[in-house]
C-alpha positions in Angstrom: 22.5 -162.2 -17.3 21.6 -164.3 -20.4 19.4 -161.6 -21.9 22.4 -159.3 -22.4 24.9 -161.7 -23.9 25.5 -161.4 -27.6 23.9 -164.1 -29.7 26.3 -163.7 -32.6 29.8 -162.3 -33.1 30.0 -158.7 -32.0 29.8 -156.2 -34.8 28.3 -153.1 -33.1 30.9 -150.8 -31.6 29.2 -149.4 -28.5 31.6 -146.5 -28.2 30.9 -145.4 -31.8 27.1 -145.9 -31.2 27.4 -143.7 -28.0 29.2 -141.1 -30.1 26.3 -141.1 -32.6 23.8 -140.6 -29.7 25.8 -137.6 -28.4 25.9 -136.1 -31.8 22.2 -136.5 -32.2 21.7 -134.8 -28.9 23.8 -131.9 -30.0 21.8 -131.6 -33.1 18.6 -131.5 -31.0 20.0 -128.7 -28.8 21.1 -126.7 -31.8 17.6 -127.2 -33.4 16.0 -126.0 -30.2 18.1 -122.8 -30.1 17.5 -122.2 -33.8 13.8 -122.5 -33.1 14.0 -120.1 -30.1 16.0 -117.6 -32.1 13.3 -117.6 -34.8 10.8 -116.2 -32.4 10.4 -112.5 -32.0 12.3 -110.8 -29.3 10.0 -107.8 -28.8 7.9 -107.5 -25.7 4.2 -106.9 -25.9 3.4 -103.2 -26.0 0.3 -103.4 -23.8 2.1 -105.2 -21.0 1.4 -103.5 -17.7 3.2 -106.0 -15.5 6.5 -105.4 -13.8 8.1 -108.3 -15.6 7.2 -108.7 -19.2 9.2 -110.9 -21.5 9.4 -111.7 -25.2 8.3 -115.1 -26.7 12.0 -115.9 -27.3 12.9 -115.3 -23.7 9.9 -117.4 -22.6 11.0 -120.3 -24.8 14.6 -120.1 -23.6 13.6 -120.1 -20.0 11.2 -123.0 -20.6 14.1 -124.9 -22.1 16.4 -124.1 -19.3 14.0 -124.9 -16.5 12.2 -127.9 -17.9 14.2 -128.9 -21.0 17.6 -129.5 -19.4 16.3 -132.0 -16.8 14.1 -133.7 -19.3 17.1 -133.9 -21.7 19.2 -135.5 -19.0 16.5 -138.1 -18.3 16.2 -138.8 -22.0 19.9 -139.2 -22.2 19.8 -141.8 -19.5 17.0 -143.6 -21.3 19.0 -143.4 -24.5 22.0 -145.0 -22.9 19.9 -147.9 -21.6 18.4 -148.3 -25.1 21.9 -148.2 -26.5 23.1 -150.9 -24.2 20.1 -153.2 -24.8 20.2 -152.7 -28.6 24.0 -153.3 -28.9 23.9 -156.4 -26.7 20.7 -158.0 -28.0 21.3 -157.4 -31.7 25.1 -157.1 -32.0 25.0 -157.3 -35.8 23.5 -153.8 -36.3 25.6 -150.9 -37.4 26.6 -148.3 -34.8 24.9 -145.5 -36.7 21.6 -147.3 -36.7 21.8 -148.1 -33.0 22.7 -144.5 -32.2 19.8 -143.2 -34.2 17.3 -145.5 -32.6 18.7 -144.8 -29.1 18.4 -141.0 -29.7 14.6 -141.4 -30.2 13.6 -139.9 -26.8 15.4 -136.7 -27.7 13.5 -136.4 -30.9 10.3 -136.8 -28.9 11.4 -134.0 -26.6 12.2 -131.7 -29.5 8.7 -132.4 -31.0 7.1 -131.5 -27.6 9.2 -128.3 -27.4 8.2 -127.3 -30.9 4.6 -127.7 -30.0 5.0 -125.6 -26.9 7.0 -123.0 -28.8 4.4 -122.9 -31.5 1.7 -122.3 -28.9 3.5 -119.2 -27.6 3.2 -117.3 -30.8 
């Protein structure tokens, strides 16, 4: 495929760029847990339902049910972006390629922050 052949001598290390992507994803996961732990853990006092949960529990369950599959899809998209960027522009540094490839995870964290902000 001529679109994926390097145009210049190879300078981007794809393995190091993938390591940058994984580190950025770990930073995103830690930020989500830090955001969830900042929410109150007390249940509403006027709750008459059988199952009442705290805002922290709601955000953690939301992250588990919707966030994990979305993060896996974003990781696949990031790996495709990583492959395209490191083959089309091989002169870029691995850190820059990893940061650009991790952009879908940043978008997911922004959406999660908006959802968590709406539960307060």
